[in-house]
Structure formats: C-alpha cells, structure tokens
Steps between C-alpha positions, in 0.01 A plus 500: 500500500858553467669632186718260296779753502500482886431120547800297616345173379586611142867461573435120529361455146533629144323833587842625636618529127232758415545879481320740737278609221402141419438416874276814521296362214458175673394654820228686318333191359571229752247383756566352852319210653504326837462116469409308823651168585315234310369725242584462125699774303406323167383161388575262216310638198506870606615773264764674698574783257793650700749406774468490884800647705484349855550779757447269812396139579541163340291298248525165350476443137354158412350281226200270549524161338218322328435296810474805722850487658684823547858542408667809643751613229667774703457761788495867435587770751579864545662657188404224259290536185211297398333472151792585268385236256208725418738762361620257218157359396131551593449148625301441816681408814595131524581531877321609813649736752361481866616710798653295788571814699306823476625689186534846361530507117525753225356436166655663191304479175651323211491794261722704741757221541507431134584868440789481734631179361508659154679825617734370768742226390636451854149448631427251217813294573434488868140371441632238255766386746220449770282303265800284394569423870130406551517270208827340630332451842207340327738259318682412817169422677413251219849328532473492881149340496632230254841425652506593873334320798238670706753510780756681283226744373396585863853575608564712183171691555598583865844633383320700230264649745781609718684658214193680361333611818761473770409466870365718775652588837370156635715333227175368341464516120329832434212333318208295627380214286243244581582129474281481188687784330837323581359185351385681186837663452701176508227290316391262761203401723467711808542195723838435345610865545391470878691176541821633347488821697461295827801284383709825454394615835591169674840515350548858613530625140220744569281630787136497443230677698170556317586685178822621640804319366861565590795343304738345763739303276543670156803278392291189569208648293734567211626147509150364485407732216801372305391134561755411770 
C-alpha cells in the first residue's frame, strides 16, 4: 500500500493541496481495496462515512428509477473522488457505484477529511470547487435529457469520453462500455443505442469493433451534438 505522500494520483485531485503532515495522517488511517469488474463499491442507501480516492480503474455512478431502469450519471476514473457529499451531511448514498474495469481504491474516513477541511482553507476550497462542478454536470444532464435528441446525446457522449479517457495506441477510446451502459448514459433503450452506433459507423463517423470505438470524424460529431 503506497503512502499518500508518494502517490502520484493525489496530483489529480484535492489531496495535492494538503501538507506533508496532513498526508501522513491520511496514510495512517486510509484503507485500500481492490474492486473487480462488475462489483459494487457502494449502493443506494449505504452509509459511506468517508471518501474514496480512485487509484486505478473506472466505475459508473448510477441511479435506479422506480421502474428499475438504470441511469448512469457519470463515469469516474483514476484520480477522482467519490463520496464527497457524505462530508457535508450524514445522509445515506443516493447513488450506486459499480466497477466497469478492475479498480484500486483508497478509502479515507470522514473524520480525517473533516479535520483537514477545518485546518486547510486551500483544501476546503478545492473540495468545494469539485462539488460545484459535479452539481453543474448534474444540471447539464437534466437539461440535455429534456432538450436534446438521443442522437445528439450519443455524439456528445462520444466526444466527452474522448476528452475524459483519451484513446490508446490503436486510436480506440481508452474505455470499454457495453451497449447497455451506453444506452443508460444517454437515456434510451439499448436497441436505439445500437441502431445509432451502427448509423454512425455506416456514415464513417466512428469505427466499431466489439467494445472498441474509434472517432473518425470529430468535426461531424461536434455538428451532430450541436443539432446540425
């Protein structure tokens, strides 16, 4: 288990604002877990009582509707935090986090983070900025679902995946999503997502082989996302 002071992942999140002494305290109380693909990190209704720092891997954060339909709110990868809302109040989790790639996560107890929030204003501001961005993204998701077509949302999602995860040496997006997960991100039936992906492939906007997706025509995707 690596020490927080030596971990390069902390440079990707609010932990980079902590002092060496504060990082040492976190190292002494954190726990590290391996979460296998398909396993749940936490579920709706769980008491989190701390934050998770993602050291490796990717997970989806989702909400289950009353009729049993999953809506993926966002995707979380290396360097991201999960569970910040538990720092503000003691409510149970209202979302579910599930690994879509094998993950390594560090769990930091709530009391330790609260101490650092009180003592380090720079850390407090950084955490608040991250939470504000999460709230903004949630608002954007609501607007997109109400105002944009499924085709627009798919184009926007592919552009977003490229920005967040990049692509590998084969020029494929560096994330593998099932057709069902893609449908649950853009808020449509799996059959509709498959049909639109096939349409993008026919028009040579993307290449598609299994779960490997490569963006061939980014300008065209941007036009579709904007409604043109």
